C-alpha positions in Angstrom: -18.3 46.2 -16.0 -16.8 45.7 -19.2 -15.0 48.3 -20.9 -16.7 47.6 -24.1 -19.0 44.6 -24.0 -20.2 43.6 -27.7 -23.4 41.2 -28.2 -23.1 39.2 -31.4 -26.3 37.8 -32.4 -28.1 36.4 -36.1 -30.5 38.1 -38.3 -33.3 36.4 -35.9 -31.5 36.7 -32.9 -31.7 40.7 -33.1 -35.2 40.3 -32.7 -35.5 38.9 -29.7 -32.2 40.8 -28.0 -33.1 44.1 -29.4 -35.6 45.1 -26.7 -33.1 43.4 -24.1 -30.3 45.6 -25.4 -32.6 48.9 -24.8 -32.8 47.9 -21.3 -29.1 47.4 -20.6 -28.3 50.7 -21.8 -30.1 52.2 -19.5 -27.6 51.2 -16.8 -25.0 53.9 -16.1 -22.0 52.7 -17.5 -22.2 49.8 -19.3 -21.0 50.4 -22.9 -22.8 46.9 -24.4 -24.1 47.1 -28.2 -25.7 44.3 -30.5 -24.2 43.0 -33.3 -25.6 41.2 -36.0 -23.8 39.0 -38.9 -26.5 37.8 -41.5 -25.2 34.1 -42.7 -22.6 34.6 -46.1 -21.9 31.0 -45.4 -25.5 29.4 -46.1 -26.9 32.2 -47.5 -29.1 35.1 -45.5 -32.2 33.2 -45.7 -30.7 31.2 -42.7 -30.9 34.0 -39.9 -30.5 31.5 -37.1 -27.6 32.2 -35.2 -26.7 28.5 -34.4 -26.1 27.8 -38.0 -22.8 31.0 -37.9 -19.8 30.1 -38.5 -16.7 31.5 -37.7 -15.8 32.6 -41.2 -19.4 34.3 -41.0 -18.1 35.9 -38.6 -14.8 37.2 -38.5 -16.1 38.4 -43.0 -18.4 41.0 -40.6 -16.5 41.6 -38.1 -13.1 42.2 -39.7 -12.1 46.3 -39.3 -15.1 46.8 -37.1 -13.1 47.6 -34.3 -11.0 50.4 -36.0 -10.2 53.1 -33.7 -11.1 51.3 -30.8 -9.1 51.3 -27.9 -8.1 48.3 -25.7 -9.4 45.0 -26.7 -12.9 45.2 -26.9 -15.3 41.6 -25.3 -17.2 39.7 -27.7 -20.2 38.1 -26.2 -21.1 35.0 -28.3 -24.1 31.9 -28.1 -23.1 28.4 -27.2 -25.0 27.4 -30.0 -22.6 29.4 -32.6 -20.0 25.9 -32.0 -20.5 22.9 -32.4 -21.9 21.0 -28.6 -19.2 20.5 -26.2 -16.5 21.9 -28.4 -14.8 25.7 -28.7 -15.4 25.3 -32.6 -17.7 26.8 -34.7 -19.1 24.4 -37.7 -16.7 25.6 -40.0 -14.0 24.0 -38.3 -12.7 27.4 -37.2 -11.9 27.8 -33.6 -13.0 30.7 -30.5 -9.1 31.3 -30.4 -8.8 31.5 -33.9 -11.1 34.2 -34.4 -10.3 35.8 -31.1 -6.5 36.0 -32.8 -8.0 37.3 -36.0 -10.2 40.2 -34.8 -8.1 41.2 -31.8 -10.8 40.4 -29.1 -11.3 39.3 -26.5 -14.5 36.2 -26.3 -16.5 35.3 -24.0 -19.4 32.2 -25.0 -22.5 31.8 -23.1 -25.0 29.9 -22.7 -28.7 30.5 -24.7 -30.7 31.7 -21.1 -31.3 34.8 -19.5 -28.5 34.8 -17.1 -26.2 33.1 -18.7 -26.5 36.2 -21.0 -26.4 39.1 -18.2 -23.5 37.2 -16.0 -21.8 37.5 -19.7 -22.8 41.2 -20.0 -21.8 42.4 -16.7 -19.5 40.7 -15.4 -15.9 41.3 -16.7 -14.3 38.6 -16.4 
């Protein structure tokens, strides 16, 4: 299992993922938690994960890992990025966000199998 896995989502995504995360909490040894990010770029009425920017994530998550050992894993849905690229809508790259937050980021497709593999596999 990953040492620590944080599933990053939007306000709308939280509603879908909370019940799944409750079920995953029952898996012994798995430490996976949900991090919900509000959209500061387009405003709080825009709640879709596909419209979150790298700046939104950086702003919301800066400092959240203080006191944590190692490099936590952040799991992001592919719809946060431009199609076929590792770039957010605001031109920030996944690598830039990894460096700024000092984390490992794994991007998964928005389907159940990819999500579970992302949470359960430590690659």
